[in-house]
N, C-alpha and C positions, 0 to 999 in steps of 0.2 A: 504494500500500500504506500502511495506517495506521501511524503512528509508534508504536513500543512505549511502554508506560507508563513515564514518568519517575519514578524513585524519589525519595522525600523523606527528608530528614534529620530531619524533625520527626515526632512521634508521630501515628499515624493518627487518634486521637480529636481531637487538636488541629486537624489538617487538615480533618476532617469538620465541626467546628464553624465554623471560619473560612469554609469553603465555604458553609455555610448562612447565615452572616451577610452574605455578599457576593452570592450568586447572584441574589437578588431585584433587584439593581441592574443586571443585564445588559440594559438597554434599548437601543434603537437609537442613542440619542445620548449614552449614558453612557460615561465613560472611567474605567478602573480601573488603578491602578498597583501593581505588586508591587515594593516597595522592599526590596532585598536578596533577589533572587529565587532564588538558588542555582542548582540544575540546571533549575528551571522546572516542578516538579511542579504547583503551584497554577495557574500560567499555562496549562499544558496542560489541566488539569481545567476551568477556566473557558472556555478556548478551544473545547473540545469542546462545551460547552453553547451557546456563541455559534453554532457551525456547525450544531448541531442545530436552532437557531431560524432558520437561513437567513442568518446574518450572517457577517462576515469578522473573524476574531480580531484582526488588526492594526489594525482601526479602533476597537476597544474596549479591548483589553488591552495594557498597556505594562509594560516590565520594566527594571530597572536593578540592577546587581550590581558589587561591587568586583572580582570576577574573572569578567568576561563570557565568557571562554573556556570556563568550566564550564557555561554555559547550553546546554541541549540541545533546547529546544522550537523547532522550525524554522519555525513559522508567524508569529512576530513577532521583531523585532530586540531586542537587549538593550544598553542604554547602560551605559557604564562610570561608576562613581562612586568616590569616595574615602571615607575614614573620617570626613569632617567633617560628615556628615548633610545635605549639600546635595542637592537634588533638581533635576536638569538639565532642567526643563520650565518653561513659562510659568506665571505666577500664575493662580489660579482656573481651572485646566485640567482638574481631575479631580473625579469624583463620589465616588470611594472611593480611599483610599490604605491599603494594609495592609503590615505588616512582621512576618513570622513568625520568631520567634527571632532577632531582629536587635538590638534595643535594648540587650541586655545586653553586646553586643560594641562598642557605640558610645561613644567617649570624650566626646562632647558630646550626651547624650541629650535634655536640655531644648531644645537647638537643633532637634532633630528635630520636636518638638511645634510649635515656632514656624514652621518651614519647611513642614511638612505643612499647617498652618492656612492659610498663604499660597497654597499650590498647590491647595487645595480650593475648589470653588465653594461659595457659600452653601447651607447645608443638606447639605453633603457629610459623609462619614463617614471617620474615621481609626480604624484597628484595629491593635492591637499584641498580640503574644503573647510571653511570656517565662517562664522558670522561676519558680515561686511560692516566694519565700523564706519565706513565712509559714505554710506548712502545718506540722502538728505535728512531723513527722519532721525537717523542716529546723530548726525551733526547738530541738529536742532536740540535734541535731548541733551547732548553733551554741553551745549552752550548754556542751557538753563538749569541743568541738574548736576553736571560734572560726571555723569555716567552715560556711556554710549548705549545704544540699543543692544540688548542681549548680554550686556555686561553690567549687572547689578553689583552692589558691594560684595566682594569675594568672601567666601567662608573658608576658614582654615581647618574645619572639621573634616576628618577623613571620610566620614559617611556622606559628605556633600560633594565629594570630588567629581562625581559624574553628572551633577546637576548644573543648571545655568549659573548658580552662584559659585560653581567650581570653574568658571571661565576666568582664569587668572593671568592670561597673556593677551591684553588688548592691543595686538599689533595690526597694522594695516598693510596695504599693497607695497608701499615703499620699503618696509622692513622685511617683508617676505622676499622681495626682489634682492635685497642686500644679502639675506641668508642664502638664497640660491646662487648668487654670484660668488659669494665667499666660499661656498662648498665646491664650486667648479661647474655648476649647471649652466646651460645656455639661459638666456633671458626668459623668464616665465611668461606664459600666455594666460591672460585673464579671460574667464568664461562667465557668462551670465546665466543664472538658473531661472529665477522668477523676479520680474520687476515689481517693486512695491508701489502701489498706486499713490500712496501719500508722498513718497519720495519723488515719483514722477511728476506730480503736481508741483511740488516745491522746486524741483530742478528746472521745470519749464518756466515757472514764474521768475526764478532768479538766474536764468541762463545767461543773459548779457553780463550780469555782475560776476558770475562764476568765470566766464571766459576772460573778462578783463582782469580779474584777480590772478588767473593762471598766467596770463601774458606778463603782468607786472612782476610776479614772483619768478617766472622763468628768466626775465631780464636781470632781476636782482641777483640770483644765484650765478648767472653767467658773468656778471660784472665782478662779483665778490670772489668766486673761486671757479675759474674756467675748467680746471681738471675735474672737480666734483660735478660741474654742470655736464661735461661730456659723458661722464659715467652714468648720470641720472636723467638726462634730458628727456628720454622717452617716458620715464616714470613721472617726472614733473608734469608733463603735459597730459598724462593719463589720469592724474589724481582728481581732476575736475571733468573727466569725460562723462558723457551721459550714462554710459554703461556702469561706471563705478558709482555714480550718484544715485542709481536706481536699483541695482541688483540686490536681492535679499542676501546673497552669500558672496564671499570672495572665494572663487574656485580657480586654482592655478595648476597648470601642467607645465612641467619642465623636463628637458632632455639632458641626459649625460652624454657629452660628446663622444663620438665613436673613434676619434683619433687619439 
């Protein structure tokens, strides 16, 4: 009898996009790691495709989770991890590593970029999703409350580590791009999952001001530190893009160079 569908704690649109970005990599010799797999929703979804192609899920799909007792997908094992971002597999072992709604819970997020880079084969893909601190609703909330959307006052209690109050790393696109470059990845690509209506309204109303602010800040950094501007000019211009101003999530894919 087929196992019942495992529910996900992440938004459906986020899961659909992640699946699209991963599914093409399900070849016979490819290995895919779900880092922080939760109950196993995405593992099950990918495993179903592997089986439909005549393969064996445990030969292609891997999982690790801080609480493996919660893992429900019975076709593959789930390895226990701690909160230190370590990945308990050999170097250059995977073709894809993805972490859905994980990095905001991680006390050492930049280490995760470095470790994922080591564990990927040349040409491999690293994919992360996290709440987008930079959509317009979040920016307005931060202006008036000091807390961005999906980042309430953090709890230090271990029992709350997996909840929204366990979001302890309020990083945005520019810092993720830094982590990717520092680890050795190519420049990350930003993907939109679902546009927030409230943010779309605010972004449209404030669009001329946002574009002017971006142009002025771009010039300021270029005049102040040309080397820093050259490294970050694409990100500076993207910080007030309509995609970043409206997307519910910050979803980034990045490639480990093959040379």
